[in-house]
Each structure stands twice: as structure tokens, then as C-alpha cells.
C-alpha positions in Angstrom: 62.6 -48.4 27.0 60.2 -48.1 24.0 59.3 -51.5 25.1 58.4 -50.5 28.5 55.9 -47.6 27.3 54.1 -50.7 25.3 53.7 -52.9 27.7 52.6 -49.4 30.2 50.0 -48.4 27.4 48.5 -52.3 26.9 48.1 -52.4 31.2 46.2 -48.7 30.6 44.0 -49.9 27.8 43.4 -52.9 30.0 42.2 -51.3 32.7 40.2 -48.8 30.6 38.2 -52.0 28.9 37.6 -53.5 32.6 36.0 -50.1 33.7 34.1 -49.7 30.8 32.7 -53.3 31.2 31.9 -52.5 34.6 30.0 -49.9 34.0 27.9 -51.7 31.4 27.1 -54.3 33.9 26.3 -51.8 36.3 23.7 -50.2 33.8 22.3 -53.3 32.7 21.5 -54.3 35.9 19.8 -50.8 36.7 17.7 -50.7 34.0 16.7 -54.3 34.6 15.7 -53.6 37.8 13.8 -50.5 37.1 12.0 -52.2 34.0 13.4 -49.5 31.4 10.8 -49.9 28.8 10.7 -46.0 27.5 6.9 -45.4 28.9 7.6 -45.2 33.0 8.8 -48.1 35.5 7.5 -51.4 35.5 5.0 -51.9 38.0 5.3 -55.4 39.9 2.5 -57.5 40.3 1.9 -56.9 44.4 0.4 -53.6 43.7 -2.2 -52.0 41.3 -1.5 -50.2 38.1 -2.2 -46.3 38.6 -2.2 -44.0 35.8 -2.1 -40.1 36.7 -4.8 -38.5 34.3 -2.1 -35.5 34.0 0.2 -37.6 32.1 -2.1 -38.8 29.3 -2.9 -36.9 26.1 -3.5 -37.7 22.4 -0.4 -39.7 22.2 -0.5 -42.9 23.4 1.2 -43.9 26.5 2.4 -47.3 27.4 2.4 -48.6 31.0 4.7 -51.6 31.5 3.2 -54.0 34.0 5.0 -57.4 35.5 2.7 -60.1 36.5 5.3 -62.6 37.8 7.6 -63.7 35.2 5.0 -61.8 32.6 5.7 -58.8 31.2 2.4 -56.8 30.2 1.6 -53.3 28.8 -1.3 -51.1 29.1 -2.4 -48.2 26.8 -3.6 -44.9 27.9 -4.5 -42.0 25.5 -7.0 -39.1 25.6 -9.8 -39.4 23.1 -11.4 -36.5 20.8 -14.1 -36.3 23.6 -11.6 -35.7 26.3 -11.8 -38.8 27.5 -9.4 -41.2 28.9 -9.3 -44.7 27.2 -7.2 -47.6 28.3 -6.4 -51.4 26.7 -4.1 -54.1 27.0 -1.5 -53.6 24.4 -2.4 -56.8 23.0 -4.5 -57.7 20.0 -7.6 -59.8 20.5 -6.7 -61.7 17.4 -3.0 -61.6 17.2 -1.7 -61.9 20.7 -0.6 -65.3 20.1 1.8 -64.4 18.0 3.8 -62.6 19.8 3.9 -59.4 17.9 0.6 -58.4 18.3 1.1 -54.9 20.2 0.3 -51.7 18.9 2.6 -48.6 18.0 0.8 -45.4 17.2 1.2 -43.5 13.6 -0.9 -40.5 13.9 -4.6 -40.3 14.9 -4.2 -44.6 14.5 -2.6 -47.8 16.4 -1.2 -50.0 14.1 -0.9 -53.9 14.8 3.0 -54.9 14.3 1.8 -58.3 13.2 -1.0 -58.0 11.0 -0.8 -54.2 10.3 -4.4 -53.3 11.1 -4.9 -49.8 11.7 -7.1 -49.0 14.7 -8.3 -45.1 15.5 -7.5 -43.8 18.5 -11.0 -42.7 19.4 -12.0 -46.7 19.3 -10.1 -47.5 22.2 -11.7 -49.3 25.0 -14.9 -48.8 22.4 -14.6 -51.6 20.4 -14.7 -55.1 21.1 -13.7 -58.0 18.9 -11.4 -58.1 15.6 -8.0 -57.1 15.4 -7.7 -54.5 18.0 -6.3 -53.6 21.4 -8.1 -55.5 24.4 -10.1 -53.0 26.1 -9.9 -52.0 29.7 -13.3 -51.1 30.5 -15.1 -48.8 33.1 -16.2 -51.8 35.1 -12.7 -53.2 35.1 -10.8 -50.0 36.7 -12.0 -47.0 38.9 -11.1 -43.2 38.0 -11.1 -40.4 40.5 -10.2 -36.7 39.4 -6.0 -37.5 39.4 -6.3 -41.2 38.6 -7.1 -44.0 37.2 -6.4 -47.3 38.8 -6.6 -50.9 37.5 -6.4 -53.5 39.7 -3.9 -56.2 40.4 -6.6 -59.1 40.0 -7.9 -57.7 36.9 -4.4 -57.4 35.4 -3.6 -60.7 36.5 -6.4 -62.2 34.7 -5.3 -60.7 31.4 -1.6 -61.9 31.8 -2.5 -64.9 29.1 -2.8 -62.5 26.7 1.0 -61.7 26.9 2.3 -65.3 27.4 4.2 -64.7 23.9 4.7 -61.1 23.7 7.8 -60.1 22.0 7.0 -56.4 21.8 10.6 -54.5 20.5 
């Protein structure tokens, strides 16, 4: 009789493991489809990227975008003058390393490849050197509620993300 309980226990454990495996597979599929990145839903290359101004603050917000098989990201933040600034989340110098992307530390963005620190107020204003690739007013449209970056412009920038390995 004790042996029968052992068989039942093993069968019960097997059912639990199978159920957990199915749950993990379903969750992985969900996040793959939704483009989970912590910054919002990934926008596919068939549309423009629309950034609601109401979401933008002094804390950098990262907007994922997928152009074909290339994962990209746009940074949006509010500068001290109240303007909304945008840039590709890749470094003009370090992009080819795959680690040339930025994380915010206080009032700076820090390149994850070389460690260069870049003041938030410089985003979109400074070009060249180790800093985020600016998306200037000529490359986006803005109204009272949104900033829109066209699919065509984003497609032009995808080469900057060819080796991108953001973690």
C-alpha cells in the first residue's frame, strides 16, 4: 500500500511539472509577442512611433521599436527647460560594440560600453562624440499631445542597432 502512494505521488508531481512547463511556455510566448522590455509595447516597423507627451518626465523613458528583425529603442525625456528631447538609445561612437546604449544615473545617461556620462539636458542638442544619436525636430513631428517619429526615419537608423545587445 505504501508503494501505491509513492506511485501516486510521482504521478502528481509529474502533472505539476507539466503544468508549470506549459505555463512558462505560454508566458514566454506572450512576452515575445508583446515585445516586453520594461518601457512599453514594442512598435512594429509597419507604423510610426508615437510618444505621448504625458508619459515623458525627467526620468528617461525607453520606447522599443522593431524594424524587420532589428530591435531598436528611442529615449524620450523632459529637459530642465521643459522641452521633450529624443534620441536613439545608442552611442554615436560605441554603437558597433553592441553595448553602446544608455542607462540613466541621476541627471546623466551613462554609456554601457565606455562609461561616458552625458547630461540629460544635452540630449538631442549635442551631436558627434560619445553620446546618444539625436532625433532632432527635422526628424519628428510634434503636436500638443504627441511626438511622432516616422517609420521611414526609424528605418534609416536601424543600422545603428545591428549589433545591439541591450540587457
